[in-house]
N, C-alpha and C positions, 0 to 999 in steps of 0.2 A: 507526472499523476495527478499530482495536487492541483495541478491548475488548472487543469482540464473539469477537476470536479464542482473548480471553486467557481466556474462559469455558469450563469444565466443561458436558462433555454433562447432566449431573441442572441444572446454570441453566440452560443454554440449551433445556432441555424446559420449566425452570416460565416461565422465555419466553415461550415459543410459548404455554403456558397463557393465562398473565394478558395476551393479544394483545399484549405490549410489543415483539415482535419477530414476521417474518414467516420465514416459510421461504426465500424471496429474499433477504431482508437480509442471514438468518447466508451465505447462498450466493454472496452476491457479497462478504460481507466479508470468508469465506478465499478467492474467486481472487482480489480484491484486495491479498490477503496473498501468495499464491504469485507472483504476477507482481512484486510488492516482494521477497521473499526468494528464491523460488528461484534463480534466478543465483547467489546463494552456494553454496546447500545441497545442491542439483543431490541432489533428494530421490526425484522421479516418472521414471521411463521412462515412461509412456504421462498422457497428460491428458486426460480426457472432460470436456472444460469448457461446450460447447454443449448434451450431454445434460444435464449439470447442472444448468443455465437453464432449461430446460427443467421437466425434472423437480420446481426448486423451485417451479414458475408452475405447472404442475397442481397442487400438495399443497395451497395459497392456496388458489388455487378452491376445491378440496374444504372446506375448512378453512370456507371461505364462504359455504359451500352448507350448511354441516351435517352431513357427510357423515360417517361414521367411520370416522376416522384415526387410527393407531398414536398413541401418543404423543414415538416420536421419527422419522414422517416430515415429512421432512427435513430431516433433520440429515448433515452432509456424513459422508463416511469415506474412509480413505485403504486399497487394499488390495496384501496382495504379493503381486510381478509370477508365484510359481507355483500361486497360484487361478486356475482360469479361468474365464472373466467373458464370454460371451456376443455374437458379434461387437465385440469387444475384445481386442486382444491382447494375448495370454501369453508371454513371449518368457522367464523365468526369467531375465535378463539375461545369457544366450547367444546366441554367434551363430547356435546350432543353430537355435535358435528366434525369430529376427529378424523373420519376419511370419508365425508362427503365432500364426490368429484361432482363438481358442478355438467348435467350435458348440456349445458346451452352459455351463452355468452350474455350478461348484461346491455340493456342500449350501449351504456358510456363503454361499456369494454369493447364493444362493437365497431363506436365510434376512434375507438382509439388505431384498434389493428385497420382502419382505412385508412389514417393518415399514416398506416407503419410507423407509429408508435413501438417502441417494444418493453414491454413490458418484462422487470428484474424479479417481478415474484408479488407474495401478498405480504402484505403487513398487519400487525399484529394490532391487539383492541380491546378495549374493556369487552367482557362478556356479551352477544347480541348489542354490542352499542351503548351497553348501561354502566354507567361510571363517569367520574372526571378524570381520572386517574391511568387507566390502564393501568392498573394495580387489582383488577375482578377480570383479569386473562386465563384464563385457565393452562392457557400454557407458557408463560414467562411476563417479566414485568418488565417494562421498553425503561430504559435511563435518558435523561436529558440528557445531551452533548455539553450542555454548558458547564452542570457541576453527576456528573456521576450516581449522584448520594440524590438528586430530586428529580421527580417525573415526569414525564413531560405534558402531564395534561389526558380528556381525554373527554371523548370512548376513540377518536383518533391518534391515541400518541404517538403508535409507530410511522406512523404518516407526517408529523409534523415532525418528527425526531430523525427518519430518514431522512428528510429535505434541509434540518438544517444542519446536520452529522455531512451532510455533502453521498452519502447513500445513495439516492437518486435526485436529479436534478429536479423534478417536480415529482407530485405524486394526488393520490385521487382520495375524498374522503367523504364521509357523509356527517349529515348533523342535526339532529330531533332537540335540543335545547339549550349546544354549545360545542357540538362537537366537534366542530373543526375549527372553530374562534380559538375554544380554552386555549385547546395543546398548542394553534399558532403564537397568541402570545405568551405561553409559558415556556416556548421555544426557539422565541425571536424571528420567525417569519412569518409570511403572507395568509392568510386562510381567510376567504368567503363562501358566506351561508348565500347562495341565490334567493331570489322571489320563487316560495312555493311554487314547482309547477313550472319551472322553467328550465328543469333538469329533467329526463326523462328517468325515474324507478326503479321503471320495469329491469328486474335483476337485483335489484337491493334486498337484499332480508332483509325482512320486517322490523322496527320496535316495534313503531305510533306511526303509524300510517298515513296521518296528518299532520304530523310534522316535519318526517323523517324527509331531507335534501339532499342530495350530491352535492358535494362543489371544489373545488381547488385549493391544493396547499403548494405555495410554491414559494422561490427566494423573495421576490420581486414583485411587485406590482402589475407591472408590464406584463409579465412571465403570468399570472393570475388572470390578466384579460383576454389573453394570447389560448391558456385554454379553458378556458370558459367558451369562448369561441369555439372551440371542439364539439364540447358537449351539451352545451344547452340549443333547442330545438325539439318542436312536437312529436312526440312521438304516439303515436296511434296505440300501439301497446299498454298505455299506460293512460288508465281513464282522469288522471288527473291532470295530465297534462297539456296546455295551454299551448294553442295555435295564434300563436305572436307572429308578427315580421322580425324577419332575421335583422339582427344590428351585428355590426362589427365593434367590438366591443375595442379598442385599440385607437378606433377615430379621436374618441375625445378627451386623450389621454394628457394633452399637451397644454390643450388650451388653458386660456389665464381663467383661475379661480374670484379676480376681483368683483365685489360686491356679491357675490354669494351669499348663502344667510346659512350659518351652522347657532340648531340651537344646542345647551347643554343643558340638561334635564338634571336641577338640583337634587331630585330625590337618588340621582345615580352616584351622588359625592357624599353622601349620606356616612352615617353611622355605620363603622362595617368595613369600610374603603380605607385598606392602608395606608397611613400620609408620604410616603412613599411614591404610594401611585397617582395619588394626587399631585402630586412636583411636578411627575413626570408631565403629566396632562395639563395641568397651568402651563408649564413649559410649553405643551404644543400647540396650546391656545396660543400663547403670544407667538408664535410661527405662523400660524393663520392667520392672526392681524396683521402680522410683518407683509400678509402676501396677501392682503389684500382684502381680505375673509371679511361679514360683517357677524362676530361673534356675541349673542345672546343666550343669556339665563335663562331658562325656560322651566314650566313645571308636568312633568308628564308623570305621574302618582299613580304607575301599575308596574312596580317590581314586586312591590309585597302581595299583590295579588293574582299577581304572572305564577310565583312559583309554587301555590300551592294547588291553583288551577292547572299547572303543567302536569303538575305529580298527578291526581287525581286520572287526568286524559290520557297521560303517556301510560299511568301504569294499567288503566283499562285498555287502552288496543295491542298494549305487549300483552296482556294475558290472552286475550282473544287472538293477538297474533302466535302465539304462543303454543297455543295448542295442535298444532297440526305436528308439535313433537312429543310422539305416542309412543314411542318401541317398535311401531309397526308398520309405519309404512318407509321411513327411511330413517337416516342418525342413527342414535346408539339405544342399542335395544340390552335390557338387563339378565343376564346370566340364568341370575336364579327366580323363579318363581312359580307358581302351579295355578293361578287361575287368571282369568284374561286383567281382572281388575290388579291383583299385583304386579302382574308385566307395566300395565301403564305405571305404578304408583312408585317400583321400583326403576324402570327405566328414566324418569322424569326424578329421583329421586337421587339418584349416582349422574345422571347427565348434565343438568344443570347444578352452575354454582350459587351462595348464598342471596346474593345481590339478586339476580335472576329471580330466584326466586321468592325473595321479599318482593321485587314489584311484580309478579305473578300473582300472589295473598293478597298486597293491597288491591290491586286490580281487579281480580274478581269479586273483591268486600263490596269495591263502590258501584260495581254493576251488579252487586245480587238485589234479591226479592225487598222491597223496604226500604233500602240505601238510595236507589239508580236517583230518587228526587233529589231527593237531600246531599248529593254529593258529583256524581256524573255531568247531570242535569244543568244544576249549578254550575259546575264548571266550565258548562259550554255558553250559559249567559255571563261568566267573565269574562269568557272568550271572545265575544262579540263585543265586549265593553274596552279592554283591550286594543283591540282590532279598530274600534271609533276615535278613540284619544290618537293614535296614531297618524289616524285620517285627517283630523283635528290637527296633531302641531305637521301633516306636512301642509297645510294650510297656509305655516306662516315659515316653515322654513325649507330646505332644501335638505337638508344631511342636520344627523343629530351623530353630537359627537359625547360618547360615557365610559369608563371601562371596559374593560371582554372581561376581569374579574375583580372579587376584592384585595387580593394578593398576588406577588412571585409565586412564581416554584416551587412547593412546599415539598417537604423528605420523605422519601419513598417511608410507608408505613405510618406517618403521625397523625392521619385522617381514616386510618383504618378500622376500628374502631367503633366509628362514630357518624356515622349512617346521616342524621342530621347534619353534620357541619360539610359534609360531602356533600349534601345534596345546596348546601348554602353557598357554592363555590359559586351557583350557575345562576344568583339572582341576578347579576346584569344580562345574560343570554335569553333567558327560558321564555323571555317577553315578545324579540324577533318572530320564533317561530309560532308561539301563541298567534302574531296577528300573520304571519307570510309572506311578509316584509325581507327587503335583502340586507345582510352586515357583513361587513370586511373587518378582521385584524391586522392590525403591524405594527410591528415595536414601534414606540413613539420615544425608547433609553434602554436605560438600564438605572436598579437598584444599586443599596452599597455593597447587597454583595453578587453582585457583576453580572446579575441575573434581571434576563431581558422583560419591559415592560408591555403593557402590548393597549391599543386605544382600537377602541371601536367606535366605526362609523355606518351610521344607518340612514337608509335610503328608503321611497317611498316604491312601491311595488314597482316592477319590470323599470325598474331605474337602475339598472347598476353601473351603466356607465357614469352617471351622475356620484357617486360613490368611489370606484376608481382612479376619475379623475383627481378627484379634493384627497382619494390619498395619496395618488401618485403624483401629486406639487410639493406634497408634504416632504413622501420617501426622496424627492430632488433635494428637496429644501436642506434635511437633517443624514442625508448622506449615512445611513444608520450600517449597511454593511460593510461600509469603508471603514468606520470608527471600530464597530466591534463583531470579535468573533468568536463561538465556543471554545472552552477551552479544556474540553474532553477532563476534568479535573476527578481527583479520585476522593 
């Protein structure tokens, strides 16, 4: 069983092709693994195991009858619980939506279904994707498979922990300010935040609409490129979706990176970045030089402005997007109220957690009369400034290399009472969402506690194939998965 769940998706595809494995065998191996390890990790909010077994049997039957199936048909997946799934609960890990069953599928879920990919269930997250540790879930706290006393990162913590713990071969997450990349870094897996507009947001429960992006979390870079191939593409149901030519993101993975220019922004390695994180990234830089890349220190002074602008823009959009949860239309409704106002107030007070309330209050404040120009408008000007800085950097460099997070995974409960410290965990990731550019997180090594250290590679808009290529060559060189495994230590 363990051998099957240890395989990457591209290895599973080969075994399905050569009839070494059936879809039922693969699905059963993952279900057994979930039965064994889910109690330690707590990655899932909802399991859809019965449905998964039925679908696996159907796909095997189709293969036996030589009916045409996709190469991925019968491969399991996990889906973050803010992506709508028809007939299955979509809770956003909030009391507000604890019983909400979506009447339709998100576009990315539709695309998975079309390929015959089998969902094993919905994965835990910070409530409404607000947080960096998955401790803000109203349902449960997910544990990091490398050390069960540590957080898996957030908000896509359930997705990253499930992939790292071999509970699913790959998963979908969403990233508003680092919510795919940070958990991928903490859990030693690969997470990609695509260019804004490359992947449809239709059916993704909105947190901050101008920043949110759906992306893949996988065991390795090749799987990441394969899942991006499936989910990328124009969608007329999403007005922010770009209509660009379809690419095959696996095509350039093997390409030689000799002569490729990598910029290392010195501001991302300054005060507050853990020495062990710096040490692993300096080793990564040496690896790139050995592979023939040209690595140069550069300046990209955007991090400190981006964090402030991000929390203003994200909270403003959140306060607007979450206005729909009012106890009237759908979602949680308070039992005790006498007036309409009381119904609103009580439903929202009881239905939302502390972090969500904090961001709604902050967002409402910055959008209020008299403060709009001072905060929200200024933050939008900073956004343009950040975007221009990235544009300048990409005139000179193919890729930028930075840490994903100032530290490796911290202990559960360590930062809960200090929202400011928690927000600072996003300092290396938020500028990417503000600029709308793509970035990938992949493991660069481990620290002295045996916890994974993430490296972030940032690319220019719609140049995902370039960062995937640079990431793949590094991964092949250091062979992280062969040398390091989660220990599930308690």
